[in-house]
C-alpha positions as CSV (number, residue, x, y, z in Angstrom):
1,X,95.6,168.1,117.1
2,X,92.1,167.3,118.3
3,X,89.6,167.1,115.2
4,X,86.3,168.8,115.7
5,X,82.7,166.8,115.8
6,X,82.2,167.2,112.5
7,X,85.4,166.6,111.4
8,X,85.8,163.4,113.2
9,X,81.9,162.6,111.7
10,X,83.4,163.0,108.2
11,X,86.4,161.2,108.5
12,X,85.0,158.0,110.2
13,X,83.1,158.1,106.8
14,X,85.9,158.0,104.7
15,X,87.6,155.3,107.1
16,X,84.6,153.2,106.7
17,X,84.8,153.7,103.1
18,X,88.2,152.3,103.0
19,X,87.1,149.6,105.4
20,X,85.0,148.8,102.8
21,X,87.5,148.3,100.0
22,X,88.6,144.7,101.1
23,X,85.7,142.9,99.0
24,X,85.8,144.1,95.7
25,X,89.8,144.3,95.8
26,X,89.6,140.7,96.8
27,X,87.7,139.7,94.1
28,X,90.1,141.1,91.5
29,X,93.1,138.9,92.7
30,X,94.5,136.5,90.0
31,X,96.5,133.7,91.6
32,X,96.6,134.1,95.4
33,X,94.7,131.9,97.6
34,X,93.1,131.9,100.8
35,X,96.0,132.1,103.1
36,X,98.5,133.9,101.0
37,X,95.7,136.7,100.8
38,X,95.7,136.6,104.6
39,X,99.4,136.7,105.0
40,X,100.5,139.4,102.3
41,X,97.6,141.6,104.1
42,X,98.7,141.5,107.4
43,X,102.6,141.7,106.6
44,X,102.0,144.8,104.7
45,X,99.6,146.1,107.4
46,X,102.5,145.2,110.1
47,X,105.3,147.3,107.5
48,X,103.1,150.2,107.3
49,X,102.3,150.2,111.2
50,X,106.1,150.2,111.8
51,X,106.6,153.4,110.3
52,X,102.8,155.2,110.8
53,X,103.5,154.7,114.5
54,X,106.9,155.6,115.4
55,X,106.0,159.1,113.2
56,X,102.2,159.7,115.2
57,X,103.7,158.8,118.7
58,X,107.0,158.4,118.3
59,X,109.8,155.4,119.4
60,X,108.3,155.0,122.8
61,X,105.7,153.5,121.0
62,X,107.5,150.2,120.9
63,X,108.6,150.2,124.6
64,X,104.5,149.8,125.4
65,X,105.2,146.4,123.6
66,X,107.4,145.6,126.4
67,X,105.2,147.1,129.3
68,X,102.2,146.6,128.0
69,X,101.5,143.5,130.2
70,X,98.6,140.6,129.5
71,X,95.7,142.3,128.5
72,X,97.9,144.6,125.8
73,X,98.6,141.2,124.3
74,X,95.4,139.4,124.7
75,X,94.0,142.3,122.7
76,X,96.8,141.8,119.7
77,X,95.6,138.3,119.6
78,X,92.0,139.1,119.1
79,X,93.4,141.2,116.1
80,X,95.1,138.6,114.9
81,X,91.8,136.6,114.7
82,X,89.9,139.5,113.5
83,X,92.4,140.0,110.7
84,X,92.8,136.4,109.9
85,X,89.0,135.0,110.2
86,X,87.9,138.5,108.1
87,X,90.5,137.6,105.2
88,X,89.7,134.0,104.6
89,X,85.9,134.1,105.0
90,X,85.8,136.7,102.3
91,X,87.7,133.8,100.2
92,X,84.8,131.3,101.1
93,X,81.7,133.5,101.0
94,X,80.1,136.5,99.7
95,X,81.4,140.2,100.7
96,X,77.7,140.9,102.1
97,X,77.9,137.2,104.3
98,X,80.7,138.4,105.5
99,X,80.2,142.2,106.3
100,X,76.2,141.5,107.8
101,X,77.9,138.9,110.2
102,X,80.8,141.2,111.4
103,X,77.8,144.2,112.0
104,X,76.7,141.7,115.1
105,X,79.8,143.0,116.6
106,X,78.3,145.5,119.3
107,X,75.5,143.1,120.1
108,X,78.1,140.4,121.3
109,X,79.9,143.0,123.1
110,X,77.0,144.1,125.0
111,X,76.3,140.5,125.8
112,X,79.7,139.9,127.2
113,X,79.5,143.1,129.1
114,X,76.3,141.3,130.7
115,X,77.9,138.1,131.3
116,X,81.1,138.8,132.0
117,X,81.5,142.0,133.3
118,X,77.7,142.5,135.3
119,X,76.7,145.4,132.8
120,X,73.2,145.5,132.9
121,X,71.0,145.6,129.4
122,X,68.4,148.1,129.0
123,X,65.4,146.6,127.2
124,X,66.2,148.2,123.4
125,X,69.5,146.1,123.5
126,X,67.7,143.0,124.4
127,X,65.0,144.0,121.3
128,X,68.0,144.5,119.2
129,X,69.7,141.0,120.1
130,X,66.4,139.2,119.6
131,X,66.0,141.1,116.0
132,X,69.2,140.7,114.7
133,X,69.5,137.1,116.1
134,X,65.9,136.2,113.5
135,X,68.2,138.2,110.7
136,X,71.1,135.9,111.4
137,X,69.2,132.9,111.7
138,X,67.4,133.4,108.4
139,X,70.6,134.2,106.6
140,X,72.5,130.9,108.2
141,X,69.6,129.1,107.5
142,X,69.3,130.1,104.0
143,X,72.7,129.1,103.7
144,X,72.4,125.7,105.0
145,X,69.8,124.3,103.0
146,X,71.6,125.8,100.2
147,X,75.0,124.4,100.4
148,X,77.6,124.2,103.0
149,X,80.4,126.4,101.2
150,X,79.0,129.4,101.9
151,X,77.9,128.6,105.6
152,X,81.4,127.7,106.4
153,X,82.8,131.2,105.5
154,X,80.1,133.1,107.2
155,X,80.8,130.8,110.6
156,X,84.3,131.7,110.3
157,X,83.3,135.4,109.6
158,X,81.3,135.0,113.0
159,X,85.1,134.7,114.4
160,X,85.3,138.3,114.0
161,X,82.8,140.0,116.1
162,X,83.5,137.2,118.7
163,X,87.0,138.0,119.0
164,X,86.1,142.0,119.1
165,X,83.6,141.4,121.7
166,X,86.3,139.4,123.7
167,X,89.0,142.3,123.2
168,X,86.3,144.9,124.8
169,X,85.5,142.7,127.6
170,X,89.6,142.5,128.6
171,X,90.2,146.1,127.8
172,X,86.8,147.0,130.1
173,X,88.4,144.4,132.7
174,X,91.9,145.9,132.6
175,X,90.1,149.2,133.3
176,X,88.3,148.5,135.9
177,X,91.7,147.6,137.8
178,X,93.6,150.9,136.8
179,X,95.3,149.6,133.7
180,X,94.8,151.1,130.1
181,X,95.5,149.2,127.0
182,X,96.6,150.9,124.2
183,X,94.8,149.8,121.0
184,X,97.4,151.3,118.4
185,X,100.1,148.9,119.6
186,X,97.9,146.0,119.8
187,X,97.0,146.3,116.3
188,X,100.6,145.9,115.4
189,X,101.0,142.8,117.5
190,X,97.5,141.8,115.8
191,X,99.2,142.4,112.2
192,X,102.7,140.5,113.3
193,X,100.7,137.5,114.8
194,X,98.6,137.0,112.0
195,X,101.4,137.3,109.5
196,X,103.6,134.5,111.1
197,X,100.7,132.3,112.0
198,X,99.4,132.1,108.2
199,X,103.1,132.0,106.6
200,X,103.2,128.5,106.4
201,X,99.7,128.2,105.3
202,X,100.1,130.3,102.3
203,X,103.3,128.4,101.0
204,X,103.7,128.0,98.2
205,X,103.7,131.3,97.3
206,X,101.4,132.0,94.1
207,X,100.8,136.1,94.0
208,X,102.1,137.8,91.2
209,X,103.3,141.7,91.0
210,X,99.5,142.2,90.1
211,X,98.1,140.6,93.4
212,X,100.7,142.0,95.3
213,X,100.1,145.3,94.5
214,X,96.3,145.1,95.4
215,X,97.5,143.4,98.7
216,X,99.8,146.1,99.6
217,X,96.4,148.0,99.0
218,X,94.7,146.1,101.4
219,X,97.4,146.4,104.1
220,X,98.1,149.8,104.2
221,X,94.9,151.5,102.8
222,X,92.1,149.3,103.8
223,X,93.5,148.3,107.1
224,X,96.9,150.2,108.6
225,X,95.8,153.6,107.8
226,X,92.2,153.8,108.4
227,X,92.9,151.7,112.0
228,X,94.9,154.7,112.9
229,X,92.5,157.3,111.8
230,X,89.5,155.6,113.7
231,X,91.5,155.8,116.8
232,X,91.8,159.6,116.2
233,X,88.0,159.7,115.6
234,X,87.0,157.6,118.9
235,X,88.9,160.3,120.6
236,X,85.9,162.8,119.8
237,X,82.6,160.6,118.9
238,X,80.9,158.8,121.4
239,X,80.7,154.9,121.3
240,X,77.0,154.9,119.8
241,X,78.1,157.6,117.3
242,X,81.2,155.5,116.5
243,X,79.0,152.0,116.3
244,X,76.8,153.8,114.1
245,X,79.4,155.3,111.4
246,X,81.3,152.3,111.6
247,X,77.6,150.4,109.9
248,X,78.7,152.3,106.6
249,X,81.5,149.9,106.4
250,X,78.5,147.2,105.6
251,X,76.5,149.3,102.9
252,X,80.1,150.8,101.2
253,X,81.1,147.1,100.8
254,X,78.5,145.8,99.6
255,X,77.8,148.4,97.2
256,X,81.6,148.2,96.1
257,X,81.5,144.6,95.4
258,X,78.4,144.6,93.8
259,X,79.4,147.3,91.4
260,X,83.3,147.0,91.1
261,X,83.2,142.8,91.0
262,X,79.7,142.0,89.9
263,X,78.9,140.2,92.6
264,X,75.2,140.4,93.8
265,X,74.2,139.8,97.0
266,X,71.5,137.0,97.6
267,X,68.3,137.6,98.6
268,X,68.2,135.9,101.9
269,X,71.6,138.3,103.2
270,X,69.7,141.3,102.2
271,X,66.6,140.2,104.4
272,X,68.8,138.9,107.3
273,X,71.3,142.3,106.5
274,X,68.4,144.4,106.9
275,X,67.0,142.9,110.1
276,X,70.5,143.0,111.4
277,X,71.5,146.5,110.9
278,X,68.2,147.8,111.3
279,X,68.4,146.5,114.8
280,X,71.8,148.2,115.4
281,X,70.7,151.5,114.0
282,X,67.7,151.6,116.0
283,X,69.6,150.6,119.1
284,X,72.5,152.8,119.2
285,X,70.0,156.0,118.1
286,X,68.1,155.3,121.3
287,X,71.2,154.8,123.2
288,X,72.7,158.3,121.5
289,X,69.5,160.0,122.4
290,X,69.8,158.6,126.3
291,X,73.3,159.8,126.5
292,X,72.1,163.2,125.3
293,X,69.2,163.6,127.5
294,X,71.6,162.4,130.5
295,X,73.7,165.3,129.7
296,X,71.3,168.1,129.0
297,X,69.5,166.6,132.5
298,X,72.7,167.3,134.3
299,X,73.2,170.8,132.9
300,X,70.0,171.8,134.6
301,X,70.5,174.2,137.7
302,X,70.2,172.1,140.9
303,X,71.2,169.1,139.0
304,X,74.2,166.6,140.7
């Protein structure tokens, strides 16, 4: 069943709220350490997807893992990097720093499209990149002057948008060659690889039942289910709409960590975040407006 536009918008907002719970839940872990946190979250995500995907797509979804080719597995590796870097970064720096850094994804993707695929970028996107760069520069510079621990976490978080841009470039390159990459089995590959890579680093396990319950929540309700729902939303919503709605994760994530774990974001992160999010919102709104104008013009009599 295909969602209506309004239902897709509402569902995407719920998805971002689910994504945004990562920071506040992580702050309530009692014993699990960085790589153990990452392992259990990826492991529970893998288990959830092994149940969800056959029910949703049928058992044929597993045959796609064998037939998917190089692009599917590269996409899976990118997902593994994103899953791993995100959780490790959360253990090293504030939720706000991680989420603001992650929000650079659309701009990194635009730059990757320009330099690796040859897409021309409009002036509005170049302007957004400059403004967002100033915001990130301010945030990183303040952390560098204030101490290295927070900066290390933010640099680890930077791997998330870089891996996301790499994945998009690979998917677009495959599409240009007539090959379609199904992101749903790619997510399963990513969760599996993340769990395998972090398993030896997670040993010895320290998580008790309390921590395992929270980590299972992260794997199932913060990652697996919203990833599947976001794919459904993306079938209805245009790319600028998805990018705009996805920014709600930053707002939800910071607010939940602030209210639910007492994690007050630093002033430098809020200042840099305003510049980054403002630039992204401005760019995506103009992109959406340009798309609507183009569709309206094409609908005029005599237009071709």
